[in-house]
C-alpha positions in Angstrom: -7.4 -4.2 -24.4 -7.8 -1.1 -26.6 -8.1 2.4 -25.4 -11.6 3.9 -25.0 -12.5 7.0 -27.1 -12.2 9.1 -23.9 -8.7 7.8 -23.2 -7.5 8.2 -26.7 -8.8 11.8 -26.8 -7.0 12.6 -23.6 -3.6 12.2 -25.3 -0.5 10.3 -24.1 0.3 9.6 -20.5 3.7 11.0 -19.3 5.0 8.4 -16.8 7.7 9.7 -14.4 9.8 7.0 -13.0 8.9 4.8 -16.0 12.0 2.5 -15.5 11.2 1.6 -11.9 9.2 -1.4 -10.8 5.8 0.2 -10.5 6.6 2.6 -13.4 7.5 -0.3 -15.8 4.3 -2.2 -14.8 2.2 0.9 -15.4 3.8 1.5 -18.8 3.3 -2.1 -19.9 -0.4 -1.9 -18.9 -0.9 1.4 -20.7 0.7 0.0 -23.8 -1.4 -3.1 -23.6 -4.5 -0.9 -23.7 -3.2 0.8 -26.8 -2.3 4.0 -25.0 0.6 6.3 -25.9 3.2 6.5 -23.2 5.9 9.2 -22.8 8.5 7.7 -20.4 10.3 10.3 -18.2 13.4 8.8 -16.6 16.7 9.7 -15.1 18.7 7.1 -17.0 17.7 6.4 -20.6 19.8 3.2 -20.7 17.7 1.8 -17.8 14.5 2.5 -19.8 15.9 0.7 -22.8 16.7 -2.3 -20.6 13.0 -2.7 -19.9 12.5 -3.7 -23.6 9.4 -1.5 -23.9 8.9 0.7 -27.0 9.3 4.4 -27.0 12.0 7.0 -26.6 12.4 8.2 -23.0 12.7 11.9 -22.1 15.5 12.3 -19.6 15.1 14.5 -16.5 16.6 14.3 -13.0 13.9 15.2 -10.5 16.6 16.7 -8.3 18.2 18.6 -11.1 17.4 21.9 -12.9 13.7 22.5 -13.4 14.1 23.3 -17.0 14.8 19.7 -17.9 11.7 18.4 -16.2 9.6 21.2 -17.7 10.8 20.2 -21.1 10.2 16.5 -20.4 6.6 17.3 -19.4 5.9 19.8 -22.2 2.4 19.2 -23.6 1.4 16.7 -20.9 -2.3 16.4 -20.1 -1.9 13.5 -17.7 1.2 12.8 -15.6 1.6 9.6 -13.7 4.5 9.5 -11.2 5.8 6.4 -9.5 8.8 8.3 -8.2 9.0 9.1 -4.5 6.3 11.5 -3.4 8.9 14.0 -2.2 9.3 15.0 -5.8 5.6 16.2 -6.1 6.4 19.9 -5.7 8.9 19.7 -8.6 6.4 17.9 -10.7 3.7 20.5 -10.0 6.0 23.3 -10.9 7.0 21.7 -14.2 3.6 20.4 -15.4 1.4 22.4 -17.8 -1.2 24.3 -15.8 -4.1 22.1 -16.9 -2.5 18.7 -16.5 -3.7 16.1 -14.1 -1.3 14.4 -11.7 -1.7 10.9 -10.4 1.2 9.8 -8.1 2.2 7.3 -5.6 2.8 8.0 -1.9 3.0 5.4 0.8 1.2 4.4 4.0 4.5 5.1 5.7 3.0 8.5 6.2 1.0 7.0 9.1 4.1 5.7 11.0 4.5 6.6 14.7 8.2 6.9 14.0 8.7 9.6 11.4 11.6 9.2 9.0 12.9 10.8 5.9 10.8 8.5 3.7 7.6 9.2 5.6 8.2 12.9 5.9 8.8 13.1 2.2 5.5 11.4 1.5 3.7 13.9 3.8 5.4 16.8 2.1 4.4 15.5 -1.3 0.8 15.0 -0.2 0.6 18.4 1.3 2.0 20.0 -1.9 -0.7 18.3 -4.0 -3.6 19.0 -1.7 -2.6 22.7 -1.3 -2.1 23.1 -5.1 -5.7 23.0 -6.1 -4.6 20.9 -9.1 -6.7 18.0 -10.4 -5.4 14.6 -9.5 -4.7 12.1 -6.7 -1.9 10.7 -4.6 -2.4 7.0 -3.9 -0.9 5.6 -0.7 -0.1 1.9 -1.1 0.6 -0.5 1.7 3.7 -2.7 1.3 3.9 -3.7 -2.4 4.7 -7.2 -3.4 4.6 -9.2 -6.6 6.6 -6.8 -8.8 9.5 -8.1 -10.8 12.5 -7.8 -8.5 10.6 -6.7 -5.4 12.4 -7.3 -2.2 9.6 -7.6 0.4 8.1 -11.1 0.1 11.1 -12.4 -1.7 13.5 -11.2 1.0 11.3 -12.7 3.7 11.3 -16.0 1.9 15.1 -15.8 1.6 15.4 -15.2 5.3 13.3 -18.2 6.1 15.4 -20.4 3.9 18.4 -19.6 6.1 16.8 -19.5 9.5 15.2 -22.4 11.5 12.8 -20.0 13.3 11.2 -16.7 12.5 12.3 -14.1 15.1 9.6 -11.4 15.4 9.2 -8.5 17.8 6.1 -8.8 19.8 5.6 -12.3 18.4 4.6 -10.8 15.0 1.1 -9.9 16.2 1.0 -6.5 14.5 -1.3 -6.4 11.4 -0.1 -6.0 7.8 -2.1 -5.7 4.5 0.3 -6.1 1.6 -1.0 -5.0 -1.9 -0.1 -6.9 -5.1 1.6 -4.9 -7.8 -1.2 -5.8 -10.2 -3.7 -3.9 -7.9 -1.3 -1.0 -7.6 -1.2 -0.8 -11.4 -5.0 -1.2 -11.7 -5.4 1.6 -9.2 -3.1 3.9 -11.2 -5.0 3.1 -14.4 -8.4 3.8 -12.8 -7.1 7.1 -11.3 -5.8 8.2 -14.7 -9.1 7.5 -16.3 -11.1 9.4 -13.7 -11.8 13.1 -14.2 -10.7 14.4 -10.8 -12.1 17.7 -9.6 -9.3 19.1 -7.4 -6.7 17.2 -5.5 -7.4 14.0 -3.5 -5.5 11.5 -1.3 -6.4 7.8 -1.1 -5.1 4.7 0.6 -4.8 1.6 -1.6 -4.4 -1.7 0.2 -4.5 -5.5 -0.4 -7.5 -7.6 0.2 -6.3 -9.4 3.3 -5.2 -7.9 6.6 -3.5 -10.4 9.0 -0.9 -10.6 11.7 2.7 -10.6 10.4 3.3 -14.1 11.9 0.4 -15.4 9.8 1.7 -13.5 6.7 5.1 -15.2 7.2 3.5 -18.6 7.5 1.5 -18.0 4.3 4.7 -16.9 2.5 6.5 -20.1 3.7 3.6 -22.3 2.4 3.5 -20.6 -1.0 7.3 -20.8 -1.3 7.2 -24.5 -0.6 9.1 -24.1 2.7 8.4 -26.2 5.8 6.6 -24.2 8.5 8.9 -22.1 10.7 8.0 -21.5 14.4 7.8 -17.9 15.5 10.3 -16.8 18.2 9.1 -13.7 20.1 12.1 -11.4 20.5 12.2 -8.0 22.2 12.4 -5.2 19.7 15.7 -3.9 21.0 17.3 -7.3 20.6 15.9 -7.6 17.1 17.4 -4.2 16.2 20.8 -5.3 17.4 20.5 -8.6 15.5 19.5 -6.7 12.4 22.9 -5.2 12.3 24.4 -8.6 11.7 22.4 -9.0 8.4 24.7 -6.4 6.9 27.8 -8.5 7.4 26.7 -12.1 7.4 27.0 -13.5 3.8 23.7 -14.8 2.3 21.4 -13.0 4.7 19.2 -10.3 3.2 19.9 -7.0 5.0 17.2 -5.8 7.5 17.4 -2.3 8.9 16.7 -1.4 12.5 13.9 1.0 11.4 12.2 -1.9 9.7 12.2 -3.9 12.9 10.5 -1.0 14.7 7.8 -0.7 12.1 6.9 -4.4 12.7 5.4 -3.3 16.0 2.7 -1.1 14.5 -0.5 -2.2 12.8 -0.7 -1.4 9.1 -4.3 -2.4 8.1 -6.7 -0.2 6.2 -10.3 0.0 5.0 -10.4 -0.8 1.3 -14.0 0.6 0.9 -12.8 4.1 -0.2 -10.5 2.5 -2.8 -13.4 0.4 -4.1 -15.7 3.4 -4.1 -13.4 5.9 -5.7 -11.5 3.7 -8.1 -13.7 0.7 -8.6 -10.9 -1.6 -7.6 -11.5 -4.7 -5.4 -8.1 -5.9 -4.3 -7.2 -9.6 -4.6 -6.6 -11.7 -1.5 -3.1 -12.3 -0.2 -3.5 -16.0 -0.9 -4.1 -15.3 -4.6 -1.4 -12.7 -4.8 1.3 -15.0 -3.3 0.2 -17.8 -5.6 0.7 -15.5 -8.6 4.1 -14.5 -7.3 5.5 -18.0 -6.6 4.0 -19.6 -9.6 5.3 -17.0 -12.0 
């Protein structure tokens, strides 16, 4: 797909975090559309390892501001897939008239605040109070990216365990979003002429109980069905510690166990209205993942 005249006249897109999973997917999509990409990364070697064209500009988001200001010099549109806690640094380094489109996380809604969620809240607050044009998109759990460790880790656990131990029996709702829909949402947000700052949740097309999510993953991964074993959350948190030392078991943190007790389902109507993105169903997304 080639760039529209409006996209071409807007100039290149500076992609911060270009060598990460979502960043690489976005850069590939932009390049496929004939757009010019300016990758901004912490490690130039990691960018080269993606195999994508273009010379990266190197800047550490936690380092001196001058490097980031130089990396974003001349930017008209900045897309950041780095953690939202870096939004204040990006706003300070960007040219005054540039638009920022960045990723946050629905972790900001958790009942158990942590460093990750607090960083997302701080980044959102910085953008919303800046008056700058742009948007922070808050995805639910992302799956389907090359090397992602959400669905693949769950499948790996089920290959090793005869049952699926879940706090509360796995009845809390989840609504994972496929990487393709995250990328499409970022593209749509970059194309839109935002007036002022905005915040928007982006979510997958299917909300379901975690136990049903696990069953769907097992089916798509060609695993036999695993019965769900309801386990008290405190016992699950203790058992999670064993995943750090038992060879072959993917690590699971106690905080992850606790978050399995809260619903994470969202209305996708605002996403469809503001970005024109209708997310794919979980069935279709998992099919893409396991058939890739």
